[in-house]
C-alpha positions, 0 to 999 in steps of 0.5 A: 500500500502506498503511503499517502503524501500529505501537502502542508501549506502552513506558515510557509513563506511565499517566493516573491517571484511567484504567487504559489506557496512553497509546498512542504511534502512529507510522508506520514505513517499514520492514516490521519493528519497531525492534529495536536501540535502543542500541549502546555501546563502553566501556573497563573496567579496574582504573584505572577506578571504572566503565566509561568510554563511548568511543562511543555510537550510539542509534536512539531513533525509537521513543520520543516526542521529549521522552522521548529525552533521558531514554531516552538517559541511561537507556541509558548508565546501564544500560550502565555499571551492567551492564558493571561487573558483567560479568567479562572474557570473559563475555557476559550479557543483562540484562532491564529492563522490556521491554528487554534489555541484552546485555553483553560484556567482552573479556579486553583490557578493551574492552567493549560493550552492545547494547540491544534489545527482548526478542524480539531474539535474543541470539545475533545481538546478541552476533555484532553486539557481537563484530564492533563491538568488532573493527571498533573496534580497527581504527578505534582501536588499543589504544594509543588506547582503552586509555588514554582518559579522556574519555567518548565521545571516540573515537566510531565515528560513521557506522560505529556508526550503520550497525551499528545500522541493519544489525542492526535486522532480526535475520532479515536479520542472522541470515542474515549471522551464519549464514554467518559463524558467528562465535558458536558455539552452545556459547558461553555466554550468561548470561540474568540478571535485574537482581536476579541481576546486582546485589550482594545488598541493592543495588537499581536504584532506589538506584543510579538515585538516586545516579547522576550520569549521570541528570538529575533529569528522567530520575530522575523519568522512571524512577520514573514508568515503573517505577510504570506499566510496561506490557510489551506491544508491539503490532505 
């Protein structure tokens, strides 16, 4: 059986001489395209200026090798930017250039994001987040995470990687979530654009410019990707 070739047109920079985006092709071993690209667990709280990342697990295999460091930095930047603007107890999904950052802040201040493509069902992403945060508190008690001040110093490790892998196929994950029914259909999920999440007059471009999480290379990557963003994912 011939492995399907998946064409990815995500965040790729256009050649100035042509209107056709560079197409990245790669052979995928699975029957479905990549869906979950990032998982982050963070601490929020009044003692922090911005959310503190405790644990990060990404699957960046759908990006070119040289893009991965910049994509990783952008995922962390978006996680912190959007979680900072998510109220305790709130679930919101924020779309950014073909991706959605699903944000959840628990009332105890533990928070997380799952970043997926736009097709990925938000309900499944939030079930995953709820379970991840539950597991996280089993792994690290609140006496550990609630006072942590060093970024990424309480990692989930393999357990986080397993979540990212397990939830790649939302149909499979959805079977699990239907049985568990962790997230009631009535639970409100706010679907927001970046403009509606940011304060009036605040632009993501300005936050990118000021960010200490992004290297100069990643800031350039963001600007180029924005200029030439193509929202098509062909599979």
